[in-house]
C-alpha positions in Angstrom: -48.0 -27.4 -102.7 -49.2 -23.9 -102.4 -52.3 -23.5 -100.2 -55.4 -22.1 -101.8 -55.7 -18.9 -99.8 -58.2 -17.5 -102.1 -60.7 -20.4 -101.4 -60.5 -20.0 -97.7 -61.1 -16.3 -97.9 -64.3 -16.9 -99.9 -65.6 -19.3 -97.3 -64.9 -16.6 -94.5 -66.7 -14.0 -96.6 -69.8 -16.2 -97.0 -70.3 -16.4 -93.1 -73.5 -14.8 -91.8 -73.5 -11.9 -89.4 -75.2 -12.9 -86.0 -78.3 -11.0 -85.1 -78.4 -8.7 -82.1 -81.0 -10.9 -80.4 -78.7 -13.9 -80.7 -75.8 -12.0 -79.1 -77.9 -10.8 -76.2 -79.1 -14.4 -75.5 -75.6 -15.7 -75.4 -74.4 -12.8 -73.1 -77.2 -13.7 -70.7 -76.1 -17.3 -70.7 -72.5 -16.3 -69.9 -73.7 -13.9 -67.2 -75.8 -16.6 -65.6 -73.0 -19.1 -65.7 -70.6 -16.5 -64.1 -73.0 -15.8 -61.3 -73.5 -19.5 -60.6 -69.7 -20.1 -60.4 -69.2 -17.0 -58.2 -71.8 -18.1 -55.8 -70.5 -21.6 -55.7 -66.8 -20.9 -55.3 -66.7 -17.5 -53.6 -70.0 -16.5 -51.8 -70.8 -19.9 -50.5 -67.2 -20.3 -49.2 -66.9 -16.9 -47.6 -67.7 -18.2 -44.1 -65.0 -20.9 -44.5 -62.5 -18.2 -45.3 -63.4 -16.3 -42.1 -63.0 -19.5 -40.1 -59.6 -20.1 -41.7 -58.5 -16.6 -40.9 -59.4 -17.0 -37.3 -57.4 -20.2 -37.1 -54.4 -18.6 -38.9 -54.5 -15.6 -36.5 -54.5 -18.1 -33.6 -51.5 -19.9 -35.0 -49.6 -16.6 -35.4 -50.3 -15.7 -31.7 -49.2 -19.1 -30.6 -46.0 -18.9 -32.6 -45.3 -15.5 -31.2 -45.8 -16.7 -27.6 -43.4 -19.6 -28.3 -40.8 -17.1 -29.6 -41.2 -14.9 -26.5 -41.1 -17.9 -24.2 -37.9 -19.1 -25.9 -36.4 -15.6 -25.5 -37.3 -15.5 -21.8 -35.9 -18.9 -21.3 -32.6 -17.9 -23.0 -32.5 -14.7 -20.9 -33.1 -16.7 -17.7 -30.4 -19.2 -18.6 -27.9 -16.4 -19.4 -28.8 -14.5 -16.2 -28.4 -17.7 -14.1 -25.2 -18.9 -15.6 -23.5 -15.7 -16.9 -23.0 -12.1 -15.7 -21.6 -8.8 -16.8 -18.1 -8.6 -15.5 -14.7 -7.1 -16.3 -12.8 -8.9 -19.0 -9.1 -8.9 -19.8 -7.5 -6.9 -22.6 -7.4 -3.3 -23.8 -5.5 -0.1 -23.1 -5.9 1.9 -19.9 -5.3 5.6 -20.6 -4.8 7.5 -17.3 -4.4 11.3 -17.0 -2.0 12.7 -14.4 -0.9 16.2 -13.5 2.7 17.1 -13.8 5.7 17.1 -16.1 7.4 13.9 -17.2 11.0 14.7 -17.5 12.5 11.6 -16.1 11.5 8.0 -15.5 14.4 7.3 -13.0 13.4 6.1 -9.5 16.1 8.1 -7.8 15.0 11.4 -9.4 11.3 11.1 -9.9 9.4 13.9 -8.1 6.2 14.9 -10.0 3.0 12.8 -9.9 3.6 11.8 -13.5 7.2 10.7 -12.9 6.4 8.8 -9.7 3.4 7.1 -11.4 5.6 6.0 -14.3 8.3 4.7 -12.0 5.8 2.7 -9.9 4.5 0.9 -13.0 8.0 0.1 -14.6 10.2 -0.6 -11.5 9.9 -2.8 -8.5 11.0 -2.2 -4.9 12.4 -4.6 -2.3 9.1 -4.2 -0.5 5.6 -2.8 -1.3 2.3 -2.0 0.3 -0.6 -4.4 -0.1 -4.3 -3.5 -0.2 -4.4 -3.2 3.6 -1.3 -0.9 3.6 0.9 -3.6 5.2 4.4 -4.0 3.9 4.9 -7.2 1.9 7.7 -8.6 -0.2 8.2 -7.5 -3.8 11.8 -8.2 -5.0 12.6 -9.5 -1.5 10.5 -12.4 0.0 12.1 -12.7 3.5 13.8 -10.3 5.9 15.2 -10.4 9.4 16.4 -7.8 11.9 19.3 -8.1 14.3 18.7 -8.0 18.0 20.2 -4.5 18.3 17.9 -3.2 15.6 20.7 -2.0 13.3 21.2 -4.7 10.7 18.5 -5.8 8.2 19.1 -8.9 6.0 16.9 -9.4 3.0 16.6 -12.5 0.8 15.7 -11.8 -2.8 13.5 -13.9 -5.1 15.3 -15.9 -7.7 12.7 -15.6 -10.4 12.9 -11.9 -11.2 14.0 -10.8 -14.7 14.6 -7.3 -16.1 12.5 -6.3 -19.0 15.5 -7.2 -21.3 15.6 -10.7 -20.0 18.6 -10.4 -17.7 18.4 -11.8 -14.1 18.1 -9.4 -11.2 20.6 -10.0 -8.4 21.8 -8.4 -5.2 24.4 -6.5 -7.2 21.6 -4.4 -8.7 20.3 -3.5 -5.2 23.8 -2.5 -4.1 24.4 -0.6 -7.3 21.2 1.4 -6.9 21.9 2.3 -3.2 25.5 3.4 -4.0 24.2 5.6 -6.7 21.8 7.3 -4.3 24.6 7.6 -1.7 27.0 9.2 -4.2 26.8 13.1 -3.9 27.7 13.4 -7.6 24.4 11.7 -8.5 22.5 14.6 -6.9 19.6 12.4 -5.9 16.9 13.8 -3.5 17.2 10.5 -1.6 20.8 11.2 -0.7 20.1 12.4 2.9 18.0 9.4 3.7 20.6 6.9 2.8 24.0 8.7 3.3 24.8 7.0 6.6 23.4 3.5 5.8 25.8 0.8 4.6 24.6 -1.8 2.1 26.4 -5.1 1.3 26.0 -8.1 -1.0 26.3 -11.3 0.9 25.2 -13.6 -2.0 23.5 -13.4 -5.4 20.2 -13.3 -3.6 20.8 -11.6 -0.3 21.8 -8.1 0.9 22.3 -6.5 4.3 21.7 -2.9 5.4 23.6 -1.6 8.4 22.3 1.5 10.2 24.4 3.7 12.5 21.6 3.4 15.1 18.3 1.6 15.5 15.6 3.0 13.2 12.2 1.3 13.5 10.6 2.7 10.3 13.5 1.5 8.2 11.5 -1.1 6.3 9.2 1.6 4.9 12.2 3.1 3.1 12.7 -0.1 1.1 10.0 0.6 -1.5 12.4 2.6 -3.7 12.8 1.3 -7.3 15.8 -0.9 -8.0 17.8 -0.1 -11.2 19.8 -2.4 -13.5 23.6 -2.3 -13.1 24.2 -4.0 -16.4 22.5 -1.2 -18.3 23.9 1.8 -16.4 27.4 0.6 -15.2 29.1 2.7 -17.9 27.3 5.9 -17.0 29.2 8.2 -14.7 27.2 9.2 -11.6 27.6 12.9 -12.5 26.1 12.2 -15.9 23.2 10.1 -14.8 20.7 13.0 -14.8 21.4 13.4 -18.6 21.4 9.7 -19.4 19.1 8.4 -22.1 18.0 5.7 -19.6 15.8 8.3 -18.0 13.6 8.5 -21.1 13.9 4.8 -22.1 14.1 2.8 -18.8 14.5 -0.9 -18.2 12.8 -2.2 -15.0 11.2 -5.3 -13.5 7.7 -3.9 -12.9 4.3 -5.1 -14.3 4.7 -2.8 -17.4 7.4 -2.4 -20.0 8.5 1.0 -21.5 7.6 1.3 -25.2 7.8 5.0 -26.2 7.1 8.6 -25.2 5.0 10.6 -27.6 5.3 14.4 -27.3 1.9 15.9 -28.0 2.5 19.6 -27.0 5.8 20.5 -25.3 4.5 24.1 -24.6 2.0 22.7 -22.1 4.0 19.6 -21.0 1.6 17.3 -22.8 3.1 13.9 -23.5 1.8 10.3 -23.6 3.9 7.5 -22.1 3.2 4.2 -23.8 3.7 1.0 -21.8 3.2 -2.7 -22.7 2.3 -5.5 -20.3 5.2 -7.4 -18.9 4.2 -11.0 -19.6 7.1 -12.2 -17.4 6.3 -10.2 -14.3 7.1 -12.1 -11.2 3.7 -11.6 -9.6 1.7 -12.6 -12.7 0.4 -10.9 -15.8 -1.8 -7.9 -15.7 -5.2 -8.1 -17.3 -4.5 -5.0 -19.2 -2.5 -5.3 -22.5 -1.2 -1.7 -22.4 -1.1 1.3 -20.1 -0.8 4.9 -21.1 0.1 7.9 -18.9 -1.2 11.2 -20.3 0.4 14.3 -18.7 -1.5 17.5 -18.1 -0.4 20.9 -16.8 -3.4 21.4 -14.4 -6.7 19.9 -13.2 -8.7 21.9 -15.8 -6.8 20.4 -18.6 -7.1 17.0 -17.0 -10.8 17.3 -16.7 -11.1 18.4 -20.3 -9.0 15.4 -21.4 -11.5 13.1 -19.7 -14.6 14.8 -21.1 -13.2 14.6 -24.6 -12.3 10.9 -24.1 -8.6 11.3 -24.6 -8.3 9.2 -21.4 -10.6 6.8 -19.6 -9.3 7.7 -16.1 -8.2 10.8 -14.3 -6.1 10.9 -11.2 -6.4 13.4 -8.3 -9.1 15.7 -9.7 -10.5 18.6 -7.6 -14.0 18.0 -6.2 -15.3 20.8 -8.5 -13.9 19.1 -11.6 -15.3 15.7 -10.5 -18.7 17.2 -10.0 -18.5 18.8 -13.5 -17.6 15.5 -15.0 -20.6 13.8 -13.4 -22.9 16.5 -14.6 -21.8 16.0 -18.2 -21.1 12.3 -18.1 -23.4 10.8 -15.4 -22.2 7.2 -16.0 -18.7 8.1 -14.9 -17.4 6.6 -11.6 -15.8 8.7 -8.9 -13.7 6.8 -6.3 -13.0 8.8 -3.2 -10.1 7.2 -1.3 -8.5 8.7 1.9 -4.7 9.3 1.6 -2.3 9.1 4.5 -1.3 12.7 4.0 -2.0 16.0 5.8 -2.7 19.5 4.5 -1.3 22.3 6.7 -1.0 26.0 6.9 2.7 26.3 7.7 3.6 29.4 9.8 7.1 30.5 9.0 8.6 30.8 12.5 11.5 32.8 11.0 9.0 35.5 10.0 9.1 38.4 12.5 5.3 38.5 12.9 5.3 34.8 14.1 8.1 35.3 16.7 5.1 36.0 19.0 3.4 32.8 19.9 0.1 34.7 20.5 -0.1 35.6 16.9 0.3 32.0 15.9 -2.4 31.0 18.4 -4.7 33.7 17.2 -4.6 32.4 13.7 -5.3 28.9 15.0 -8.4 30.1 16.9 -9.5 32.1 13.9 -9.4 29.0 11.6 -12.8 27.3 11.4 -11.6 24.0 10.0 -15.0 22.4 9.9 -16.4 25.3 7.8 -13.4 25.1 5.6 -14.0 21.5 4.8 -17.7 22.1 4.2 -16.9 25.0 1.8 -14.5 23.1 -0.3 -16.5 19.8 0.1 -13.3 17.9 0.7 -11.2 16.1 3.2 -11.4 14.4 6.6 -10.7 16.0 10.0 -7.1 16.5 11.0 -6.0 18.0 14.3 -2.3 17.6 14.7 1.0 16.5 13.0 0.0 12.8 12.9 -3.0 10.8 11.7 -5.0 8.9 14.2 -4.1 5.7 12.3 -0.5 6.3 13.1 -1.1 5.4 16.8 -1.9 2.0 18.3 -4.0 3.9 20.9 -5.2 7.4 21.6 -3.3 10.1 19.8 -3.4 12.5 22.8 -3.6 16.3 22.5 -5.3 18.0 19.5 -5.3 21.6 18.2 -7.8 24.0 19.6 -11.2 24.5 17.9 -12.5 27.7 16.3 -13.0 30.6 18.7 -13.0 34.0 16.9 -13.4 36.1 20.1 -10.4 34.3 21.7 -8.4 35.0 18.5 -9.2 38.7 18.7 -8.3 38.8 22.4 -4.9 37.2 21.7 -4.1 39.8 19.0 -5.1 42.6 21.3 -2.8 41.3 24.0 0.1 41.1 21.6 -0.3 44.7 20.6 -2.0 44.3 17.3 -5.0 46.5 17.4 -7.6 47.9 14.9 -6.9 51.7 15.1 -8.5 52.6 11.7 -9.9 50.6 8.9 -10.3 46.8 9.2 -6.6 45.7 9.4 -4.8 45.6 12.7 -1.6 47.6 13.2 1.3 47.6 15.6 3.8 50.5 15.8 2.4 51.8 12.5 2.9 48.4 10.7 -0.1 46.6 9.3 -0.7 42.9 10.1 -0.2 41.7 6.6 0.8 38.1 5.6 1.9 36.6 2.3 -0.1 33.4 1.9 1.6 31.2 -0.7 -0.2 28.3 -2.5 0.4 26.1 -5.5 -1.8 27.3 -8.3 -3.4 23.9 -8.9 -5.7 21.5 -7.0 -7.8 22.5 -4.0 -5.1 24.8 -2.5 -6.3 28.1 -4.0 -9.8 27.5 -2.6 -8.4 26.6 0.8 -6.3 29.8 0.8 -9.4 31.9 -0.1 -11.3 30.4 2.8 -8.4 31.0 5.3 -7.9 34.6 4.0 -11.7 35.2 4.6 -11.6 33.8 8.1 -8.5 35.6 9.1 -9.7 38.9 7.7 -12.6 38.7 10.2 -10.1 39.2 13.0 -8.2 42.0 11.3 -5.4 40.0 9.5 -4.8 40.9 5.8 -3.7 37.6 4.2 -2.7 38.2 0.6 -2.8 35.2 -1.6 -0.1 34.5 -4.1 -0.3 31.5 -6.4 2.8 29.9 -7.8 3.2 27.5 -10.7 3.6 23.9 -9.6 6.7 23.5 -11.8 8.5 26.3 -10.0 7.1 25.6 -6.5 9.9 23.5 -5.0 12.7 25.7 -6.2 11.2 29.2 -5.7 9.1 28.5 -2.6 10.0 25.3 -0.7 13.8 25.7 -0.8 13.8 29.5 -0.5 11.2 29.5 2.4 9.8 32.6 0.7 6.5 33.0 2.5 4.8 33.9 5.8 2.2 31.2 5.5 2.4 28.2 3.1 -0.5 25.9 2.3 1.0 22.5 1.4 0.5 18.8 1.7 2.8 16.4 3.6 3.0 12.6 2.9 2.8 11.2 6.4 2.4 7.6 5.5 1.7 4.4 7.4 4.5 4.9 9.9 4.4 7.9 12.4 8.0 8.9 11.8 7.8 12.6 10.8 11.4 13.5 11.7 11.9 15.0 8.2 9.1 17.5 8.8 9.5 18.8 12.3 13.1 18.1 13.5 15.2 21.2 13.9 17.9 19.8 11.6 15.5 19.8 8.7 14.8 23.5 8.9 16.9 24.4 5.9 16.7 24.6 2.1 17.5 20.8 1.9 15.0 19.8 4.5 11.2 19.7 4.7 10.6 21.4 8.1 8.5 24.0 6.2 7.7 26.0 9.4 11.4 26.4 10.3 10.2 25.0 13.6 12.9 24.4 16.4 12.2 22.7 19.7 14.5 20.7 21.8 11.6 18.7 23.3 10.3 17.8 19.9 13.8 16.8 18.6 14.3 14.5 21.5 10.9 12.9 21.2 11.3 12.3 17.4 14.8 10.8 17.7 13.8 8.5 20.6 10.6 7.4 18.9 12.3 6.3 15.7 14.8 4.3 17.7 12.1 2.2 19.4 10.4 -0.9 18.0 7.8 -1.5 20.6 4.5 0.2 19.7 3.6 1.3 23.2 7.0 3.0 23.8 6.8 4.7 20.4 3.3 5.9 21.2 4.5 7.5 24.4 7.3 9.4 22.6 4.9 10.5 19.8 2.3 11.7 22.3 5.1 13.9 23.9 5.9 15.3 20.5 2.3 16.0 19.6 1.7 17.7 23.0 4.6 20.1 22.4 3.7 20.7 18.8 0.1 21.6 19.7 1.3 24.0 22.4 3.9 25.8 20.1 1.5 26.0 17.0 4.2 25.9 14.3 1.4 25.1 11.8 -2.3 24.7 11.6 -3.6 21.2 10.7 -6.4 21.7 8.1 -7.6 18.3 6.8 -6.6 14.8 5.6 -7.0 14.8 1.8 -8.8 12.3 -0.3 -7.9 11.0 -3.7 -10.6 11.7 -6.3 -10.1 9.2 -9.1 -12.5 9.3 -12.0 -13.1 6.5 -14.6 -15.7 5.7 -17.2 -18.3 3.1 -16.6 -16.4 0.3 -18.4 -13.3 0.7 -16.3 -12.4 -1.0 -13.0 -9.5 0.2 -11.0 -9.4 1.5 -7.4 -11.5 -0.5 -4.9 -14.2 1.6 -3.2 -13.5 3.0 0.3 -9.9 1.8 0.4 -7.2 3.9 2.2 -4.1 4.6 0.2 -0.7 5.3 1.8 0.4 7.6 -1.1 -1.3 8.5 -4.3 1.0 6.3 -6.4 0.2 3.3 -4.2 -3.2 3.3 -6.0 -1.4 0.8 -8.3 -1.1 -1.9 -5.6 -4.0 -3.8 -7.4 -2.8 -2.9 -10.9 -2.8 -6.6 -12.0 -6.6 -6.7 -11.7 -7.4 -3.4 -13.4 -9.6 -3.6 -16.5 -11.2 -1.4 -19.2 -13.8 -3.7 -20.7 -17.1 -5.2 -19.5 -18.5 -8.4 -21.1 -20.6 -11.5 -20.4 -18.9 -14.2 -18.5 -20.2 -17.6 -17.2 -20.6 -17.8 -13.5 -18.4 -20.3 -11.7 -20.2 -22.8 -9.5 
């Protein structure tokens, strides 16, 4: 049915329009009702809302206090039962100065090469953290009554990085390579008269032509694998691929060498942890050696975070690093070395002992150390730690007037200008130094001090790479500033015996003295400390009187790391810079939270 829309419309049309008065009355009623409801539900309850707000605010404060208390409790528990400590893992990237041409123990010479060898290879013996000799490949040794035969028993749990077992044959093979002239090893002269024999798979004997008390210190050389090198002819060993891809028994395994920039000798040696190392696994997973040409490049490498550790920086570079990266850690460890001004006794000007004495008196060693901010006192050819008692005589202290008097007595006088002359010849000296490290600053201070007494010392810097061939072997200098590795034993035969005053030796002053020769030979033949001390005091007394060189200072190793790295222990003394690795198994590059042990 269709709705009747028309009817509905008519009803709507008949509705009356309300009057204005009616509308106003209804509006007042609505307004009145609205006000009553507003007062009842809002105004009358406003006080309640304020009370509720205060309670709510109190609950918020209480909840906040509970959160803070819980946080403090958590912090207290963590601080009580955990601590920030080094944790295992990561890659240690160390910067070292010097070329890396070979990783062969019988050829390594630069800091980079010697560092790599120390990490990859093991010796029969090694130094511990107190600089005492302890077993490495060998675990026991005995000495015959006549002091000429040493028998060492080898550990039976040592494996080469390729899995093969190390035996006495490897030790004999390595020594025979060194003793073979065709190998051209720098160690040849040390071992040429020593006989080595295999007496079993795990034992060897060394027979010396005469007693030599420091012999055990020579047994830290790296042993090489016969099974890898047996087919390489001795005269071809220097060119062998083994030297760039070695197999050892040390705590780290060779992985690869990455050449970064051959023009500046910039390479990165990549090593992996040896999980089968006989003394236990290192905490580090990997180790990198980054090579740099000089200390300036090494410093920049650290500042740009190419590396997280830098070895053997100058004091000035270490200071610069601390200024730019204050959180860095600088370890300052004494090394058993000595820095000397070697006076070439074959130079005509030094044939007169008074000239040598004058330079000694003109050298203010204390001021020199203060100016370079580096080194410990040194007053002779040995360290005080080399003696069981008093070291005896020491070199004279600074006395400028005495220096001038000696030069006057020897005929060197100031006739005109500021440089002394004799028979129309000026007193000029060629002062040669390696171009890197602290040596140039040392030379500048010496030149300044000697100029004050009328000596013209002209400094010549020589590149480190060419130094041994062009300076050391050629003896091409009047005065040489250089560092000697003295070591834990006082045997310094190689530095001061007359037989070593040649291109093949390290008597850098070309010093010759029968008294010194006898004392050095006798001392190395004695095993008793008191008798050795007596002989070495006689040597020191003669050396001090003859002034073949001027002892300047005992150097210190400045080793810089970032704040996450833990390496060299503070205040430890190191036999040699590469012996910084004696605690390598505990080195780390990460700091994390660890629970405290009860």
